C-alpha positions in Angstrom: 261.5 -39.4 108.0 263.7 -40.7 105.3 263.3 -42.5 102.0 260.1 -40.8 101.0 259.9 -39.7 97.3 259.2 -36.1 96.5 258.2 -35.3 100.1 259.7 -32.7 102.4 259.1 -30.7 105.5 260.4 -27.6 107.2 262.0 -27.1 110.6 259.5 -26.6 113.4 258.7 -23.0 114.3 256.4 -21.4 116.8 253.0 -20.0 116.0 251.2 -17.3 117.9 247.7 -16.4 119.0 246.0 -13.0 119.0 247.5 -12.1 122.3 251.0 -12.5 120.9 251.7 -15.5 123.0 253.1 -18.7 121.5 250.4 -21.4 121.0 252.5 -24.3 119.9 254.7 -25.5 117.0 254.0 -25.8 113.3 255.7 -27.6 110.5 255.2 -27.0 106.8 255.0 -30.3 104.8 254.8 -30.8 101.1 254.8 -33.4 98.3 256.0 -32.2 95.0 254.8 -35.3 93.1 251.2 -34.8 94.3 251.5 -31.0 94.4 250.1 -31.0 97.9 251.1 -28.7 100.8 250.0 -28.3 104.4 250.9 -26.6 107.6 250.5 -28.9 110.6 250.3 -27.5 114.1 250.3 -28.8 117.6 251.1 -27.5 121.1 253.1 -30.7 121.8 256.2 -31.2 119.8 256.1 -35.0 120.1 252.5 -35.2 118.8 253.4 -32.8 116.1 256.1 -35.2 115.0 253.5 -38.0 114.9 251.2 -35.9 112.8 253.9 -35.0 110.3 255.0 -38.6 110.0 251.5 -39.9 109.5 250.8 -37.2 106.8 254.0 -38.0 104.9 253.3 -41.7 105.1 249.7 -41.1 103.8 251.1 -39.0 100.9 253.7 -41.6 100.2 251.0 -44.3 100.0 248.9 -42.1 97.7 252.0 -41.4 95.5 252.7 -45.1 95.1 249.1 -45.6 93.9 249.5 -42.8 91.5 252.7 -44.1 90.1 251.3 -47.6 89.9 248.4 -46.3 87.8 250.8 -44.4 85.6 253.0 -47.4 85.1 250.0 -49.6 84.3 248.9 -47.1 81.7 252.3 -47.2 80.1 252.3 -51.0 79.9 248.9 -51.2 78.3 248.7 -52.5 74.8 247.3 -50.3 72.2 244.0 -51.2 70.7 240.7 -52.2 72.1 242.3 -53.7 75.3 243.9 -50.4 76.2 240.7 -48.5 75.5 238.6 -50.9 77.7 241.1 -50.5 80.5 241.0 -46.7 80.3 237.2 -46.8 80.3 237.3 -48.9 83.5 239.6 -46.4 85.1 237.2 -43.6 84.1 234.2 -45.4 85.4 236.0 -46.1 88.7 236.9 -42.3 89.1 233.2 -41.4 88.4 232.0 -43.9 90.9 234.4 -42.6 93.5 233.2 -39.0 92.9 229.6 -40.1 93.3 230.3 -42.2 96.4 232.4 -39.8 98.5 229.7 -39.7 101.2 228.7 -43.4 100.9 232.3 -44.5 101.3 232.7 -43.2 104.9 229.4 -44.7 106.1 231.1 -48.1 106.5 234.2 -46.7 108.1 234.8 -46.4 111.9 235.8 -42.7 112.2 236.9 -42.8 115.8 240.6 -42.0 116.4 242.9 -45.0 116.6 245.1 -43.7 119.4 247.6 -46.6 119.0 248.4 -45.2 115.6 249.8 -42.0 117.2 252.0 -44.3 119.4 253.4 -46.1 116.4 257.1 -45.6 116.1 259.6 -46.3 113.4 261.7 -49.4 114.4 264.8 -48.6 116.3 268.0 -48.7 114.3 271.4 -47.9 115.6 273.3 -45.4 113.3 276.8 -45.2 114.8 278.8 -42.0 114.1 282.2 -43.8 114.7 284.0 -46.4 112.6 282.6 -49.9 112.6 285.5 -51.5 110.8 286.0 -55.1 111.9 282.7 -55.1 113.9 279.8 -57.3 112.9 276.4 -55.6 113.1 272.9 -57.1 113.3 271.3 -56.2 109.9 267.9 -55.8 111.7 268.8 -52.9 114.0 272.5 -52.2 113.6 273.3 -53.8 117.0 277.0 -54.7 117.4 277.0 -58.5 117.7 280.7 -59.5 117.3 284.2 -58.9 116.2 285.4 -59.9 112.7 288.5 -62.1 113.2 291.8 -60.4 112.2 293.4 -62.1 109.3 296.6 -63.9 110.4 299.3 -65.7 108.5 300.7 -69.1 109.4 303.9 -69.3 111.5 306.8 -70.0 109.1 308.8 -73.3 109.5 312.0 -74.7 108.1 310.0 -77.0 105.9 308.2 -74.2 104.0 309.1 -74.3 100.3 310.5 -70.8 100.3 312.6 -71.4 103.3 313.8 -75.1 103.2 317.5 -75.8 102.2 317.9 -75.9 98.4 320.2 -78.9 98.3 321.7 -80.2 95.1 323.4 -83.5 94.4 326.7 -81.8 94.9 325.6 -80.6 98.4 325.1 -84.3 99.3 328.5 -85.3 98.0 330.4 -82.5 99.6 329.1 -82.0 103.2 330.4 -78.4 103.7 328.3 -77.4 100.8 325.2 -79.0 102.4 325.9 -77.3 105.8 326.1 -73.9 103.9 322.7 -74.5 102.4 321.3 -75.4 105.8 322.7 -72.2 107.3 321.2 -70.1 104.5 317.8 -71.8 105.3 318.1 -71.0 109.0 318.7 -67.3 108.0 315.7 -67.3 105.8 313.6 -68.8 108.6 314.9 -66.3 111.1 314.0 -63.4 108.8 310.6 -64.9 108.0 309.9 -65.4 111.8 310.8 -61.8 112.4 308.3 -60.6 109.7 305.7 -63.0 111.0 306.1 -61.8 114.6 305.8 -58.2 113.5 302.6 -59.1 111.6 301.4 -61.0 114.6 302.0 -58.1 116.9 300.1 -55.8 114.5 297.2 -58.3 114.4 297.2 -58.4 118.2 297.0 -54.7 118.3 294.2 -54.6 115.7 292.3 -57.3 117.6 292.7 -55.2 120.8 291.4 -52.1 118.9 288.5 -54.0 117.6 287.7 -55.2 121.1 287.7 -51.6 122.4 285.7 -50.5 119.4 283.2 -53.2 120.0 282.8 -52.3 123.7 282.4 -48.6 122.8 279.9 -49.3 120.0 277.9 -51.6 122.2 277.8 -48.9 125.0 276.7 -46.4 122.4 274.1 -48.8 121.1 272.7 -49.3 124.6 272.6 -45.6 125.3 270.9 -44.8 121.9 268.3 -47.6 122.5 267.7 -46.3 126.0 267.1 -42.8 124.7 264.9 -44.1 121.9 262.8 -46.1 124.4 262.6 -43.1 126.7 261.5 -40.9 123.8 258.9 -43.5 122.8 257.6 -43.7 126.3 257.4 -39.9 126.6 255.5 -39.7 123.3 253.1 -42.4 124.4 252.5 -40.5 127.6 251.8 -37.3 125.6 249.3 -39.2 123.5 247.6 -40.5 126.6 247.6 -37.0 128.0 246.1 -35.7 124.8 243.3 -38.3 125.0 242.7 -37.5 128.7 242.4 -33.8 127.9 240.2 -34.5 124.9 237.8 -36.6 127.1 237.8 -33.7 129.6 236.8 -31.3 126.9 239.8 -29.1 126.9 239.5 -26.8 123.8 243.0 -27.3 122.3 242.7 -31.1 122.7 239.2 -31.0 121.1 240.8 -29.2 118.1 243.7 -31.6 117.9 241.2 -34.5 118.0 239.2 -33.0 115.1 242.4 -32.6 113.1 243.2 -36.3 113.7 239.8 -37.4 112.5 239.9 -35.3 109.3 243.6 -36.3 108.7 242.6 -40.0 108.7 239.8 -39.5 106.2 240.7 -41.0 102.8 239.5 -39.3 99.6 240.1 -40.1 95.9 243.6 -39.2 94.9 242.5 -36.1 93.0 241.1 -34.4 96.1 243.7 -32.6 98.2 242.2 -32.3 101.7 243.3 -29.3 103.8 241.5 -27.6 106.7 241.7 -25.7 109.9 239.5 -26.0 113.0 238.6 -23.9 116.0 236.5 -24.9 119.0 234.3 -22.7 121.1 234.1 -24.6 124.4 231.5 -22.3 126.0 228.9 -23.4 123.3 230.4 -26.7 122.2 230.8 -25.4 118.6 233.5 -26.6 116.3 234.2 -24.5 113.2 235.9 -26.1 110.2 237.3 -24.1 107.4 237.8 -26.6 104.6 239.7 -26.0 101.4 237.5 -27.6 98.7 238.8 -28.9 95.3 238.5 -26.5 92.3 236.1 -27.2 89.5 239.0 -28.3 87.2 239.7 -31.6 89.1 236.1 -32.9 88.5 236.4 -36.2 86.6 234.7 -35.9 83.2 236.0 -38.9 81.2 233.2 -41.3 80.5 234.4 -43.7 77.9 237.4 -44.4 75.7 237.1 -46.2 72.3 239.7 -47.4 69.9 239.5 -46.3 66.2 241.4 -49.0 64.4 241.3 -47.3 61.0 243.2 -44.3 62.4 245.0 -46.2 65.2 243.9 -43.7 67.8 241.8 -43.4 70.9 238.6 -41.3 71.1 237.4 -40.0 74.4 233.9 -39.3 75.4 233.3 -36.9 78.3 230.2 -35.9 80.2 228.5 -32.6 79.2 229.4 -29.3 80.9 226.0 -29.3 82.6 226.7 -32.8 84.0 230.2 -31.7 85.1 228.7 -28.8 87.1 226.1 -31.1 88.7 228.8 -33.6 89.6 231.0 -30.9 91.0 228.1 -29.6 93.2 227.5 -33.1 94.4 231.2 -33.6 95.3 231.2 -30.5 97.4 227.9 -31.2 99.2 229.2 -34.7 99.9 232.4 -33.4 101.4 230.6 -31.0 103.6 228.1 -33.6 104.9 230.8 -36.3 105.2 233.1 -34.0 107.2 230.3 -33.3 109.7 229.4 -37.0 109.9 233.0 -38.1 110.6 233.5 -35.5 113.3 230.2 -36.3 115.1 230.8 -40.0 114.8 234.3 -39.7 116.3 233.0 -37.4 119.1 233.1 -40.1 121.9 233.8 -37.3 124.5 230.6 -35.5 123.7 232.4 -32.2 123.3 230.6 -31.3 120.0 227.1 -29.9 120.3 227.3 -28.2 116.9 229.6 -28.1 113.9 230.0 -25.2 111.4 231.5 -26.2 108.1 232.8 -23.4 105.8 233.8 -24.6 102.4 236.5 -22.4 100.6 237.7 -22.6 97.0 240.8 -20.9 95.6 240.7 -20.3 91.9 241.8 -17.8 89.3 239.3 -15.1 88.4 239.1 -15.1 84.6 238.4 -11.4 84.6 241.4 -10.3 86.6 243.8 -13.2 86.3 244.3 -13.1 90.0 243.9 -16.0 92.4 240.9 -15.6 94.7 239.8 -17.5 97.8 236.0 -17.6 98.5 233.7 -19.3 100.9 231.1 -20.8 98.6 229.1 -22.9 101.1 228.4 -22.9 104.8 226.6 -25.4 107.0 225.8 -25.3 110.7 224.1 -28.2 112.3 223.5 -29.6 115.8 224.6 -33.1 116.7 221.1 -34.4 117.6 219.6 -32.9 114.5 222.3 -34.4 112.2 222.2 -37.8 113.8 218.5 -38.1 112.9 219.4 -38.1 109.2 219.8 -41.4 107.4 222.9 -40.6 105.3 222.6 -43.9 103.3 219.4 -42.6 101.7 219.9 -38.9 101.2 220.6 -36.8 98.1 223.6 -34.7 99.2 222.3 -31.4 97.9 218.8 -32.0 99.3 220.3 -33.0 102.6 222.5 -29.9 102.7 219.4 -27.7 102.0 217.3 -29.5 104.6 220.0 -28.8 107.2 219.6 -25.1 106.2 223.1 -24.9 104.6 223.9 -21.7 102.7 225.2 -21.8 99.1 224.4 -20.4 95.7 222.2 -22.5 93.4 225.2 -23.7 91.5 228.5 -24.2 93.4 230.4 -24.5 90.1 229.8 -20.8 89.6 231.9 -20.1 92.7 229.5 -17.4 94.0 230.7 -16.3 97.5 228.5 -16.6 100.6 229.0 -15.3 104.1 230.1 -18.0 106.5 227.5 -18.8 109.2 230.3 -18.7 111.7 234.0 -17.8 111.3 237.2 -18.3 113.1 238.5 -15.8 115.5 241.6 -13.8 114.7 244.2 -16.5 115.6 246.3 -17.0 112.6 249.2 -19.5 112.4 251.3 -17.0 110.4 251.5 -14.6 113.3 254.9 -14.0 114.9 255.8 -12.5 118.2 255.7 -8.7 118.1 258.3 -6.4 119.4 258.1 -2.7 120.2 260.2 -0.3 118.1 258.6 3.1 118.4 260.1 4.0 121.8 263.6 3.8 120.3 262.8 6.4 117.6 264.3 9.9 117.6 265.0 12.8 115.3 268.1 11.0 114.1 266.2 7.8 113.1 266.1 7.4 109.3 263.2 5.2 108.6 264.4 4.6 105.0 267.6 3.0 106.4 266.0 1.0 109.2 266.3 -2.8 109.3 263.4 -4.1 107.1 262.1 -6.4 109.9 262.2 -3.6 112.5 260.3 -1.5 110.0 257.5 -4.1 109.7 257.2 -4.3 113.5 257.1 -0.5 113.7 254.2 -0.4 111.2 252.4 -3.0 113.3 253.0 -1.1 116.5 251.8 2.2 114.9 248.6 0.6 113.6 248.0 -1.2 116.9 247.9 2.2 118.6 245.6 3.4 115.9 243.1 0.5 116.3 243.4 -0.3 120.0 241.1 2.5 121.1 238.3 0.6 119.4 239.3 -2.8 120.6 241.2 -3.8 117.4 244.4 -5.7 117.1 247.3 -6.0 114.7 249.7 -8.9 114.1 252.9 -9.2 112.1 253.1 -12.3 110.0 256.0 -14.6 109.4 257.6 -15.4 106.1 256.3 -18.6 104.4 256.3 -20.5 101.1 253.2 -18.5 100.2 254.2 -15.1 101.5 252.4 -11.8 100.7 251.2 -10.3 104.0 253.3 -8.3 106.4 250.6 -7.6 109.0 246.9 -8.3 109.5 244.6 -6.0 111.4 241.2 -6.8 112.9 238.7 -4.0 113.5 235.7 -5.2 115.6 233.5 -2.4 114.5 230.3 -4.1 113.0 229.9 -1.5 110.3 233.3 -0.2 109.1 235.4 -3.0 110.6 236.7 -6.4 109.6 239.9 -7.9 108.5 242.6 -5.6 106.9 245.8 -6.5 105.1 248.8 -4.3 105.8 252.0 -4.3 103.7 255.1 -2.3 104.6 257.6 -1.3 101.9 260.8 0.2 103.2 261.7 1.5 99.7 264.1 4.2 98.5 262.5 4.3 95.0 259.0 5.1 93.9 256.5 2.3 94.5 255.1 1.1 91.2 251.7 -0.2 90.3 252.7 -3.9 90.5 253.0 -3.7 94.3 249.5 -2.1 94.5 248.1 -4.9 92.2 249.7 -7.5 94.4 248.2 -5.9 97.5 244.7 -5.9 95.9 245.1 -9.6 95.0 246.1 -10.4 98.6 243.1 -8.5 99.9 240.8 -10.6 97.7 242.6 -13.8 98.5 242.5 -13.2 102.3 238.8 -12.1 102.2 239.8 -8.8 103.8 237.7 -5.6 103.7 240.6 -3.3 103.0 244.3 -3.2 102.1 246.8 -0.7 103.4 250.2 -0.2 101.7 252.7 2.0 103.6 256.1 3.0 102.3 259.0 5.3 103.2 259.0 6.7 99.7 256.0 7.6 97.4 253.8 6.1 94.7 253.8 6.6 91.0 250.7 8.0 89.1 249.8 4.5 87.8 249.7 3.2 91.4 247.3 5.9 92.5 245.2 5.3 89.4 244.9 1.6 90.0 244.0 2.1 93.7 241.1 4.5 92.8 237.7 3.0 93.6 239.2 0.0 95.3 239.3 -0.8 99.0 243.0 0.3 99.1 244.8 3.0 101.1 248.3 4.1 99.9 250.3 5.8 102.6 253.5 7.6 101.6 256.5 8.4 103.7 255.0 11.8 104.6 251.8 10.0 105.8 253.9 7.7 107.9 255.8 10.6 109.6 252.4 12.3 110.2 251.0 9.1 111.9 254.0 8.8 114.0 253.7 12.4 115.1 250.0 11.9 116.0 251.2 9.3 118.6 254.1 11.4 119.9 257.0 9.9 118.0 259.6 11.7 115.9 261.7 10.3 113.1 263.0 11.3 109.7 263.1 9.9 106.1 266.2 10.6 104.2 266.1 8.7 100.9 269.6 9.8 99.7 271.2 8.8 103.0 269.6 5.4 102.8 270.8 4.9 99.3 274.3 5.8 100.3 274.2 3.3 103.2 273.0 0.6 100.8 275.9 1.3 98.4 278.4 1.2 101.2 277.0 -2.1 102.5 277.6 -3.9 99.2 
């Protein structure tokens, strides 16, 4: 994709499931102008490209609307006219917030499969010179050869060549013959120059002919490859539709993402979500990132005070803001379920679980936290009995036995009615390191990536006796987690965050604070920090009474010994190696 303002995307990379096997491809996309970011996944690279393209185009359309509104606001005249226009915009935003659910009821939510087959028009982009070749402006196709500029063949009558006779030349014939001989010499020289130019023009014309033939052949090859790629993509889309109709789990998940990706919300709502499908029970789980309280529209009216030449804004009350925010979230939950059930032409969905998550800063700690604040689980038959055009969103949510605090604006966490399994798009393929350890292995000087995999392997052995699992995560724009462990024990188990620090200096309190913030943000039950060095007193003090475990280098060597591995930690040697490597 090119020519899209403020948008970008990463190279495709593999993502892995809980077994460590690759599940497909993922691409990170973002839009700096809208401050939006998503990770898009698909097992088929061609369909992933379509998803990325459609997301970027959707963001670009949204960005153009945002810019148009900004430009319109700048053009407005000051005074009552500007205030009235601002009031209309505020009222429109308020109506959009109140009508999130109603808006979708008039929309056909079924997937437009032809949209996935839409291609950018073919355009030939030659890598070689096109000098002297005419190209079709529509697609870059070579359509002809520009004529080579040629000069006229010189003759004796040309002004610069003709005999320069005077009256004396006419009276004295020898003088006249001399002038004629001089003219013949000038003509001869001019003809030689002209012939040399003509030979050069002939050579250039031959070059252009060969260049045209080469470009035309390149064009035909490129177009053939383009049409082949288009046909392959269309075949993949058809195959996805076939597998979706057959109820294949990965295709059902992809279909759900397509449905939610096509859903249009007000520009101040940044939609992001992940889905998982349990084929055995026909249950789709949706983890939806809900908007924070701060984006709730509150502006009610703008008036112009002529005496002070200023605008005065009138906002809804704090209580009204909280009520509107609650309504927005209940509408998103019900709307999401409606869109997915309406688009379920294959009959794969017997039940949908919607978990609504909000990421916000805890004012008490200053740390960003991610919480599930509402959860709804409903069967298809039960849901389709509801007349959504007549319902109150909150009352409908409660009638469907959704779980949420009395006020969503307070961001009180609830336990999701059903959660995802342990597949995480951040997981990377693991590799075994421990078998290569020996008395001579200095863990403090080990490659940092090998160290992270060693920690994963060590904790895998620790948890595997109880059916647990550990995955190393890949680096991303968000970062923060080196490994994630899943302990299935119903009492002491759950999700655990593991961070590995191959340090040669004492680990300070900031690393422990970061780990605690990550534990909260990930919704984990415990955080484990393991290092080759040790921790300062402030680090131990901060970890006290928190679900954190700080493992020093000595603890690490002890754990390795428990599993039959030997290694050493020599901090001074590691520091020397680091100095020598500079």
